[in-house]
C-alpha positions as CSV (number, residue, x, y, z in Angstrom):
1,M,-81.2,25.7,-21.4
2,K,-78.1,24.7,-23.0
3,Y,-76.9,28.1,-22.5
4,S,-77.7,28.3,-18.7
5,V,-75.7,24.9,-18.3
6,F,-73.0,26.2,-20.3
7,I,-72.7,29.6,-18.4
8,L,-73.1,27.7,-14.9
9,L,-70.4,25.3,-15.9
10,I,-67.8,28.3,-16.8
11,I,-69.0,30.1,-13.7
12,C,-68.4,27.0,-11.7
13,G,-65.0,26.4,-13.4
14,S,-63.4,30.1,-12.7
15,F,-65.3,29.9,-9.3
16,F,-62.8,27.0,-8.3
17,D,-59.9,27.9,-10.1
18,G,-60.0,31.1,-8.8
19,F,-58.6,29.7,-5.4
20,A,-55.5,28.3,-6.8
21,Q,-53.1,31.1,-6.3
22,K,-49.7,31.2,-7.4
23,P,-46.9,32.5,-5.1
24,D,-45.2,35.6,-5.9
25,T,-42.1,34.2,-6.9
26,L,-38.6,36.3,-8.2
27,Y,-36.8,35.8,-11.5
28,A,-33.2,36.5,-11.8
29,K,-31.7,37.6,-15.1
30,R,-28.2,37.8,-15.7
31,V,-26.6,40.8,-17.3
32,F,-23.2,41.6,-18.3
33,L,-21.5,42.4,-14.7
34,A,-25.1,42.1,-12.6
35,T,-27.9,40.1,-12.3
36,H,-31.3,41.9,-12.2
37,I,-34.4,40.5,-10.1
38,Y,-37.7,40.6,-11.5
39,K,-41.3,40.1,-10.2
40,D,-44.0,40.0,-12.3
41,G,-41.8,41.1,-14.9
42,I,-40.9,44.5,-13.2
43,K,-37.3,45.0,-12.2
44,L,-37.0,45.3,-8.4
45,S,-34.7,48.2,-6.5
46,S,-32.4,47.1,-4.2
47,G,-34.4,48.6,-1.2
48,K,-37.5,46.6,-2.5
49,L,-35.5,43.3,-2.6
50,T,-34.3,44.2,1.1
51,K,-38.0,44.5,2.3
52,I,-38.9,41.0,0.3
53,F,-36.0,39.2,1.5
54,S,-36.4,40.3,5.3
55,N,-38.8,37.3,6.0
56,T,-36.1,34.7,5.0
57,E,-32.8,35.2,7.0
58,Q,-30.9,33.0,4.5
59,S,-31.8,35.3,1.3
60,K,-31.2,38.3,3.2
61,I,-27.9,37.5,4.1
62,K,-26.8,36.1,0.5
63,Y,-28.1,39.5,-1.0
64,Q,-26.5,41.7,1.2
65,W,-23.2,39.8,0.4
66,S,-24.0,40.0,-3.2
67,N,-24.4,43.8,-2.8
68,I,-21.0,44.1,-0.7
69,L,-19.0,42.3,-3.8
70,K,-20.7,43.8,-6.7
71,P,-19.0,47.2,-6.6
72,I,-15.7,45.6,-5.3
73,G,-15.0,43.1,-8.0
74,P,-14.5,45.4,-11.1
75,V,-12.4,47.7,-8.8
76,V,-10.0,44.9,-8.1
77,A,-10.2,43.6,-11.4
78,V,-9.3,47.2,-13.1
79,G,-6.7,47.4,-10.3
80,G,-5.0,44.4,-11.6
81,V,-5.3,45.6,-15.1
82,G,-3.2,48.5,-14.0
83,L,-0.5,46.9,-12.0
84,A,-0.2,44.3,-15.2
85,Y,0.2,47.3,-17.2
86,V,3.0,48.8,-15.2
87,A,4.6,45.5,-15.0
88,L,4.8,45.4,-18.6
89,K,5.7,48.8,-19.3
90,G,8.9,48.5,-17.1
91,V,11.6,50.7,-16.2
92,D,14.0,52.2,-18.6
93,A,17.6,51.2,-17.9
94,T,20.8,51.7,-19.5
95,A,23.9,49.7,-19.6
96,I,27.6,49.8,-21.0
97,V,28.2,47.1,-23.1
98,D,31.6,46.9,-25.2
99,G,32.2,50.7,-24.2
100,E,28.7,51.5,-25.9
101,P,25.7,52.7,-23.8
102,V,22.3,50.2,-24.4
103,D,18.8,50.9,-23.5
104,Y,16.9,48.4,-22.1
105,K,13.6,47.6,-19.7
106,I,13.7,46.3,-16.4
107,R,10.1,44.6,-15.8
108,S,9.0,43.2,-12.8
109,L,7.5,39.5,-12.8
110,P,6.3,39.4,-9.3
111,K,4.3,42.5,-10.1
112,L,2.7,41.4,-13.4
113,L,1.9,38.1,-11.8
114,I,0.1,39.9,-8.8
115,G,-1.5,42.1,-11.6
116,L,-2.9,39.3,-13.2
117,S,-3.9,37.4,-10.4
118,L,-5.9,40.4,-9.1
119,V,-7.7,40.8,-12.3
120,V,-8.6,36.7,-12.0
121,G,-9.5,37.6,-8.3
122,G,-12.1,40.6,-9.4
123,L,-13.7,38.6,-12.0
124,S,-14.5,35.8,-9.7
125,M,-15.9,38.5,-7.3
126,V,-18.2,39.4,-10.0
127,E,-19.1,36.0,-10.5
128,S,-19.9,35.4,-6.8
129,S,-22.0,38.3,-6.5
130,N,-24.2,37.4,-9.5
131,E,-24.1,33.6,-7.9
132,L,-25.1,35.0,-4.7
133,A,-28.1,37.0,-5.9
134,Q,-29.3,33.9,-8.1
135,H,-29.2,31.7,-4.7
136,A,-31.1,34.3,-2.5
137,V,-33.8,34.4,-5.2
138,D,-33.7,30.1,-5.2
139,I,-34.0,30.1,-1.5
140,Y,-36.7,32.9,-1.4
141,N,-38.9,30.9,-4.1
142,A,-38.3,27.4,-2.4
143,K,-39.6,29.0,1.0
144,L,-42.7,30.4,-0.6
145,K,-43.2,27.1,-2.4
146,S,-43.0,25.3,1.0
147,N,-45.7,27.8,2.5
148,P,-48.3,27.9,0.0
149,K,-50.6,30.9,0.2
150,T,-54.3,30.0,1.4
151,S,-57.4,32.0,1.1
152,Y,-60.7,31.8,2.5
153,I,-64.1,33.2,1.9
154,N,-65.2,35.8,3.9
155,K,-68.5,36.9,2.4
156,I,-70.4,35.9,-0.7
157,Q,-73.3,38.1,-2.1
158,F,-75.8,37.3,-4.8
159,G,-78.0,39.7,-5.8
160,L,-79.4,42.0,-8.9
161,T,-76.6,44.3,-10.4
162,E,-77.0,48.4,-11.1
163,T,-78.0,47.1,-14.9
164,N,-80.6,44.8,-13.6
165,G,-78.7,42.0,-14.1
166,I,-78.0,38.9,-11.6
167,G,-74.3,38.8,-10.3
168,F,-72.4,37.6,-7.4
169,S,-69.2,38.8,-5.6
170,I,-66.9,37.0,-3.3
171,S,-64.5,38.6,-1.0
172,L,-61.5,36.6,0.2
173,K,-59.9,36.7,3.5
């Protein structure tokens, strides 16, 4: 008798707890220059994320901008490093001082400043891309929490199982 009451309590507890479904939330994980988005521990591809974000317009737009900025930022930063290198390398020049030739370099300060600003701008683009991806995930998860999923009991079957035991099955709608 004690065992049947215990089993009945376990079945009822799991029966009512089964209706509390957790929303399918997304998780963003920051890596060196990118942000990877996971669902249930599985990394999602860009195509799957576009399909997932198609229901929420704000998330979709932010994720699209993130994908646009993601490849541009490193290219701009590398271009800035190259321009700064050219500016620091300078151009060879020769001047005659006291009748003797003197070799020196002409370095361009405007090129150097433009190169450094391109490096800063490129790194800012990478950071903005990562933040946009994180915001897209946050907006999507907030929308899921505001619209909780519910399910209804479609059919309950009680009876004997194939192994001559007693069982039941529930199908949700």
